[in-house]
C-alpha positions in Angstrom: 17.9 44.0 -17.9 15.7 41.2 -16.9 12.8 39.9 -18.6 10.2 38.7 -16.9 8.5 35.8 -19.0 4.8 33.7 -17.8 5.0 29.9 -17.8 1.2 28.4 -18.7 0.5 24.7 -17.3 1.3 23.0 -20.6 -0.8 20.4 -22.9 0.1 17.2 -20.9 -1.5 15.0 -23.6 -3.5 12.3 -23.8 -6.9 14.9 -23.6 -6.1 16.1 -20.4 -7.6 19.5 -20.5 -6.8 20.1 -16.4 -4.3 19.6 -13.6 -4.4 19.7 -9.6 -1.3 21.1 -8.1 -0.3 18.9 -5.6 3.2 20.2 -4.6 5.5 23.3 -5.2 8.9 22.5 -5.9 10.3 26.0 -6.2 9.5 28.9 -3.8 9.5 32.7 -5.4 13.2 33.9 -5.3 14.2 30.2 -5.9 16.8 30.2 -8.8 15.7 27.4 -11.3 17.2 25.9 -14.7 16.0 25.3 -17.7 13.4 22.2 -17.8 13.9 22.2 -13.9 10.4 20.4 -12.4 9.1 23.5 -10.8 5.3 21.9 -9.8 4.0 18.0 -9.6 0.5 18.4 -10.8 -1.9 15.1 -11.0 -4.2 14.8 -13.7 -7.1 12.3 -13.9 -4.7 9.8 -15.2 -1.3 10.4 -13.1 1.4 12.8 -11.1 3.4 14.5 -13.5 6.2 16.7 -12.6 5.8 20.0 -14.7 9.2 21.2 -15.8 9.8 25.0 -16.3 11.4 25.5 -20.0 13.1 29.4 -18.8 16.1 29.6 -16.5 16.0 32.6 -13.8 14.9 33.5 -10.9 10.6 32.7 -10.0 8.8 35.7 -9.1 5.3 34.7 -8.6 3.6 31.4 -8.2 -0.1 31.1 -9.6 -2.5 28.8 -7.6 -2.1 27.0 -4.1 -1.6 23.5 -3.7 -4.7 21.6 -3.9 -6.1 24.1 -6.8 -7.4 22.6 -10.4 -6.3 24.5 -13.3 -6.9 24.2 -16.8 -4.5 23.8 -19.7 -2.7 27.2 -20.8 -3.6 28.9 -17.2 -0.7 31.0 -15.8 1.5 28.8 -13.6 4.4 30.9 -12.7 6.5 34.2 -14.1 10.2 34.1 -14.4 12.8 36.9 -14.7 15.4 35.8 -16.9 18.2 37.9 -18.0 19.6 39.5 -15.0 23.4 39.5 -13.9 22.3 36.6 -11.0 21.3 34.2 -14.1 23.4 35.0 -16.5 24.9 31.7 -16.9 21.9 29.8 -17.8 20.1 30.0 -21.1 16.8 31.7 -21.2 14.8 29.0 -22.2 14.6 25.9 -23.8 11.4 26.5 -25.8 10.0 22.8 -24.4 7.9 22.2 -21.5 8.4 18.4 -20.9 12.4 17.3 -19.5 13.6 15.7 -22.8 11.8 17.1 -25.6 15.3 18.6 -27.1 16.6 21.1 -24.7 19.9 22.2 -26.2 22.4 22.4 -23.7 22.1 20.9 -20.6 20.1 22.0 -17.4 22.3 24.1 -14.9 22.5 22.9 -11.0 19.9 23.7 -9.3 20.5 27.2 -6.7 18.3 28.7 -4.5 18.3 32.1 -3.7 19.0 32.9 0.5 19.6 35.6 2.6 22.7 35.4 4.7 22.3 32.3 7.1 20.0 33.1 9.9 16.8 31.4 11.6 13.8 32.1 9.6 12.3 35.2 12.1 8.5 35.1 13.3 7.8 37.8 11.2 9.3 36.6 8.1 7.2 37.1 4.5 4.8 34.6 3.8 3.2 33.6 0.2 -0.1 33.2 -0.9 -0.4 29.7 0.4 0.7 30.6 3.9 4.1 29.0 3.5 7.3 31.0 4.4 9.3 32.1 1.4 12.6 30.2 1.2 14.1 33.0 -0.2 12.6 35.8 2.3 10.1 37.1 -1.2 11.8 39.0 -4.2 13.0 41.5 -1.7 15.5 39.3 0.0 16.3 37.7 -3.1 17.7 41.2 -4.0 21.2 40.5 -1.8 22.1 38.2 -4.3 20.0 39.2 -7.6 20.8 42.2 -9.9 18.8 45.4 -9.0 17.8 44.6 -12.4 16.0 41.4 -11.5 14.5 42.4 -8.6 12.7 45.2 -9.5 11.5 43.3 -12.6 10.4 40.9 -9.7 8.4 43.2 -7.9 6.6 44.9 -11.2 5.7 40.7 -11.9 4.5 40.3 -8.0 2.6 44.1 -8.3 0.7 43.0 -10.9 -0.1 39.4 -10.7 -3.5 38.1 -9.8 -4.8 37.5 -6.0 -4.3 33.8 -6.4 -0.5 34.2 -7.4 2.1 33.3 -4.6 3.5 37.1 -4.5 4.7 38.2 -1.2 2.5 39.4 1.3 2.6 41.1 4.8 1.5 38.4 6.9 3.3 36.8 10.2 4.1 33.8 10.9 2.7 32.3 14.7 5.9 30.3 16.0 9.3 29.8 13.7 9.7 26.9 11.4 13.0 25.3 10.3 14.6 25.8 6.8 15.8 23.1 4.5 13.8 20.3 2.9 11.5 17.9 4.6 12.6 14.2 4.4 9.9 13.0 2.5 10.2 10.9 -1.1 6.3 9.9 -1.0 4.3 12.4 -2.9 1.3 10.2 -1.2 2.5 10.8 2.3 2.6 14.5 1.5 -0.5 14.9 0.5 -1.9 12.6 3.1 -0.1 15.2 5.9 -1.6 18.4 4.0 -5.2 17.0 3.3 -5.2 16.8 7.3 -3.7 19.7 7.9 -0.4 17.8 9.6 3.0 19.8 9.6 5.5 17.4 8.4 8.3 19.5 9.8 7.4 18.2 13.6 7.7 14.8 12.6 10.3 12.3 13.4 10.2 10.0 10.7 11.0 6.1 11.3 13.1 5.2 8.0 16.4 5.8 6.9 17.7 8.8 7.6 14.8 9.9 9.5 12.8 9.6 6.6 8.9 10.5 6.8 7.0 7.2 6.2 3.3 6.9 5.5 2.9 4.7 8.7 4.7 7.9 10.9 2.0 10.3 9.5 -1.2 7.7 10.0 0.6 7.0 13.6 0.5 11.2 13.9 -3.4 11.6 12.9 -4.2 9.1 14.9 -2.6 10.0 17.7 -5.0 13.1 17.3 -8.0 11.4 17.6 -7.3 9.5 20.5 -8.0 11.6 23.5 -5.3 11.7 26.1 -5.1 12.5 30.1 -3.4 15.7 30.8 -1.1 13.7 33.2 -0.4 11.2 30.9 1.4 12.5 28.0 0.9 10.5 24.6 3.5 8.6 23.0 3.7 11.4 20.3 3.7 13.8 22.7 6.7 15.7 20.3 4.2 15.5 17.5 2.7 18.9 16.9 -1.0 18.1 15.7 -4.0 20.0 15.2 -7.1 19.2 16.5 -9.2 16.6 14.2 -12.1 19.5 14.2 -9.9 21.0 11.9 -9.2 18.5 9.4 -10.7 17.6 6.5 -11.1 14.0 5.7 -9.0 12.0 2.9 -11.7 12.4 0.2 -12.0 16.0 0.2 -15.5 15.8 1.3 -17.3 18.4 2.4 -20.5 18.2 4.9 -23.4 20.6 5.3 -24.4 20.8 8.9 -27.9 19.5 9.7 -28.4 18.8 5.9 -27.1 15.5 6.8 -25.5 14.6 3.5 -21.3 14.3 3.1 -20.6 15.2 -0.9 -17.7 14.2 -2.5 -16.2 16.0 -5.9 -16.1 13.8 -9.0 -12.7 15.2 -10.5 -9.4 13.7 -10.7 -9.0 9.9 -10.6 -12.8 9.1 -9.5 -14.1 11.4 -12.2 -12.1 9.8 -15.2 -13.4 6.8 -13.5 -16.9 8.0 -13.6 -16.6 9.2 -16.7 -15.1 5.9 -18.1 -17.6 3.9 -16.7 -20.8 5.5 -17.5 -19.5 6.2 -21.8 -18.8 1.9 -21.5 -22.5 1.4 -20.2 -24.2 3.8 -22.8 -22.2 3.0 -25.5 -21.5 -1.0 -25.3 -23.8 -3.6 -25.5 -22.1 -6.1 -23.3 -23.0 -9.7 -22.0 -21.2 -11.7 -19.3 -20.4 -15.4 -19.2 -18.8 -17.9 -16.4 -17.4 -20.4 -15.6 -15.8 -22.6 -12.8 -12.2 -24.4 -13.2 -10.1 -26.4 -11.3 -6.9 -24.8 -10.8 -5.1 -27.4 -9.1 -2.6 -28.2 -11.7 -2.3 -24.1 -12.1 -1.2 -23.9 -9.1 1.3 -26.8 -8.7 3.0 -25.8 -12.2 3.8 -22.7 -10.9 5.0 -24.1 -7.8 7.2 -26.2 -9.7 8.6 -22.9 -11.9 9.1 -21.3 -8.7 11.1 -24.3 -7.3 13.4 -24.7 -10.1 15.2 -21.6 -9.5 15.4 -18.1 -11.0 13.1 -15.2 -10.3 9.7 -16.3 -9.3 6.5 -16.1 -11.5 3.4 -14.5 -10.1 0.1 -16.4 -10.9 -1.6 -13.0 -12.2 1.7 -13.4 -14.8 0.5 -17.1 -15.9 -3.0 -16.2 -16.3 -1.8 -13.1 -18.7 -0.1 -15.8 -20.5 -2.9 -18.0 -20.5 -5.4 -14.7 -21.8 -2.9 -14.1 -24.9 -2.7 -17.7 -25.6 -6.6 -17.3 -26.1 -6.3 -14.2 -27.8 -4.1 -15.6 -30.8 -6.7 -17.7 -30.9 -10.1 -15.5 -30.7 -8.7 -12.5 -32.2 -12.6 -10.9 -32.5 -11.8 -10.2 -28.4 -9.0 -7.9 -29.2 -10.5 -4.9 -30.9 -12.5 -1.9 -30.8 -15.9 -0.8 -32.5 -15.2 2.7 -35.0 -18.7 4.0 -34.7 -18.2 6.6 -37.2 -17.1 4.0 -39.8 -18.9 1.5 -38.4 -16.5 -0.8 -38.5 -14.7 -3.2 -36.1 -11.1 -2.9 -35.5 -8.7 -5.7 -34.5 -5.9 -5.5 -33.3 -2.4 -7.2 -34.0 -0.6 -6.2 -31.1 -2.3 -7.5 -27.3 -1.7 -4.8 -24.8 -2.8 -6.0 -21.9 -4.6 -3.8 -18.9 -4.9 -5.0 -15.0 -6.8 -3.4 -12.9 -5.3 -1.9 -10.0 -7.0 -0.5 -6.7 -4.6 2.2 -5.1 -4.9 4.8 -2.4 -6.0 7.4 -5.4 -8.4 4.7 -6.9 -8.8 2.3 -9.3 -6.2 2.5 -12.2 -5.6 0.0 -15.2 -1.9 0.1 -15.8 -1.2 -1.1 -19.1 1.6 -3.9 -20.0 2.8 -3.3 -23.5 3.5 -5.6 -25.9 2.0 -8.4 -23.5 1.6 -11.4 -26.5 5.2 -11.1 -27.0 6.5 -11.8 -23.2 6.8 -14.9 -21.3 6.0 -16.0 -18.0 9.1 -14.0 -16.6 9.0 -10.9 -18.5 5.2 -10.9 -17.5 5.7 -10.7 -13.9 8.6 -7.8 -14.1 6.1 -5.8 -16.0 3.3 -6.4 -13.8 5.8 -6.1 -10.5 6.9 -2.6 -12.0 3.6 -1.1 -13.0 2.1 -2.3 -9.4 4.7 -0.5 -7.4 4.2 2.5 -9.7 0.9 2.5 -8.8 1.2 1.5 -5.2 4.1 5.1 -5.3 1.8 7.5 -7.4 4.2 7.6 -10.3 2.6 5.8 -13.4 3.2 8.4 -16.2 -0.3 8.7 -18.4 1.6 6.3 -20.8 1.4 3.6 -18.8 -2.6 3.9 -18.2 -3.6 4.5 -21.8 -3.5 2.1 -25.4 -4.8 -1.3 -23.6 -6.5 -3.8 -25.9 -7.5 -6.1 -23.2 -8.2 -5.9 -19.4 -7.5 -8.9 -16.9 -9.2 -7.8 -13.4 -8.1 -10.1 -11.0 -10.9 -9.4 -7.9 -10.0 -12.6 -6.3 -7.5 -10.2 -3.9 -10.6 -8.7 -2.3 -11.8 -12.0 -0.9 -15.2 -12.3 -3.6 -15.9 -15.4 -6.2 -17.4 -13.4 -9.0 -18.4 -10.4 -10.9 -19.5 -8.7 -13.8 -16.7 -6.2 -14.6 -17.4 -3.3 -16.8 -15.9 -3.1 -20.2 -12.6 -1.0 -20.2 -13.8 1.7 -23.2 -12.9 1.5 -25.7 -11.9 -2.1 -25.3 -14.5 -5.1 -26.2 -13.8 -7.6 -23.7 -12.4 -8.3 -20.2 -11.5 -11.3 -17.8 -12.5 -11.4 -14.6 -10.7 -14.0 -12.2 -12.5 -14.4 -8.4 -10.8 -16.4 -5.4 -8.6 -19.5 -6.3 -10.1 -21.7 -2.7 -10.6 -25.2 -1.8 -14.2 -26.6 -2.7 -15.4 -30.0 -3.2 -14.9 -31.2 -6.8 -15.4 -34.2 -9.0 -11.6 -35.0 -10.1 -11.3 -38.1 -12.3 -14.8 -39.2 -11.3 -14.1 -38.9 -7.6 -15.4 -36.5 -5.1 -12.1 -34.5 -4.0 -10.9 -31.3 -2.6 -9.6 -28.8 -5.1 -8.4 -25.4 -5.9 -11.9 -24.1 -7.9 -11.2 -20.6 -9.6 -14.5 -19.0 -11.0 -13.9 -16.6 -14.6 -16.1 -14.5 -15.9 -15.5 -12.8 -19.0 -17.5 -9.4 -19.9 -17.5 -9.1 -23.9 -19.1 -6.5 -26.2 -21.7 -8.1 -28.1 -21.0 -6.0 -31.6 -18.0 -7.6 -31.8 -18.9 -11.7 -31.7 -21.7 -13.7 -30.4 -22.2 -15.7 -27.6 -20.1 -18.8 -29.4 -16.9 -17.0 -29.8 -16.9 -15.3 -26.1 -17.7 -19.1 -24.6 -15.2 -20.8 -26.8 -12.7 -17.9 -25.5 -13.7 -18.5 -22.0 -13.5 -22.4 -22.1 -9.7 -22.3 -23.6 -8.3 -20.2 -20.9 -10.7 -22.9 -18.0 -8.9 -25.5 -20.2 -5.6 -24.0 -19.7 -5.6 -23.0 -16.3 -7.3 -26.5 -15.3 -4.4 -28.1 -18.1 -1.5 -26.0 -18.3 0.0 -28.4 -20.9 -2.5 -27.0 -23.1 -0.6 -23.8 -23.4 2.3 -25.9 -25.0 0.2 -26.0 -28.0 0.2 -21.9 -28.3 4.2 -21.5 -27.4 
């Protein structure tokens, strides 16, 4: 006899207490395997696919896409133990992939009605999407009567927010099958603007829908078209812009002149951390201009010698780790409860990266033990993960020192806010040609401004100035680095 089990949002670690549902990976009526990802959620630190520890038939989902749930809240219910899922174990007891599941997960199977177009009066989930298996009732064609009965009882007893079978009708028919989209950011961009991805023709390989396709469709919807001249995007069915929410999920009160942006997710996490940094850390900033001409020449020579290309930020990171070895006070944290400065013997180097989701700080582990080539590889990997929204919580925590290259924004200087609970951050401005006295003569050189914000509790200005001067010396004369290699 089937048993209905409830799967709750698990503790995702790193002190996270809530998560927002970005995308459901299963529908009511689907058959899921043990440890199969069932929902994609966004925490304050990363996108995470959450696997279900049970194998069986999904009978209800709780929460629409965009809903924020606390840890421990119900996610979905699964009917297990019926003949339709007898070839699967009942559960792994785990909630994250790879955490000790005894048997290999069974292949994913979806319970479907007989092959036929979805009726315009087909069942809907509470999120307004057609149930891929026609709801639990349709699943009964393949599942046992006991599984269906258990599923109906679960749906009937679920809360109003659960994605149970509804009696609404679909205005028009939708095509069945997966939508050719890989990036969760593309899906979210379309969802937040009310764009149906099934109506788009992708320009990527094999019809893959790219971000550019979604942006083109949204732009086409905002440009008025004369009735006699169909637009180039006439094959797209885009809702009117009046019904589209903004990308920042803002709320505007009519007549008030106010636009309110919720402080949640990445934006909320950044606000909390920076506010705490300003409250707790007595920071100070010093800066210096440096002639980076020789560093740029050294990098060009390295890349001309063959092999993987070395990035500029990797060279700057190598300079930072060498300076931290000489001035370890800046690779530390403050234990307020014990009133102690804790000096760290490993450098986990964070670097600021601006993404569509906001500012994130991925961390290169054991940066002190990597050469320029290894650092280049790590920066490239983490930058791509930040761009695609696939950074894990582990990629974003544990940093001991941060490198902030704000020169990519075309600015010369800044006073960085320390990434709590670290003790310092090095900022790097743009490298531009400027008049400079070189070997007693005025010349045009490649000049960069370096700024260091440090926690005045861990050291005084002499130490901070010594660190920054050593960094500047290495930038101006890369051969200085040879002393620390």
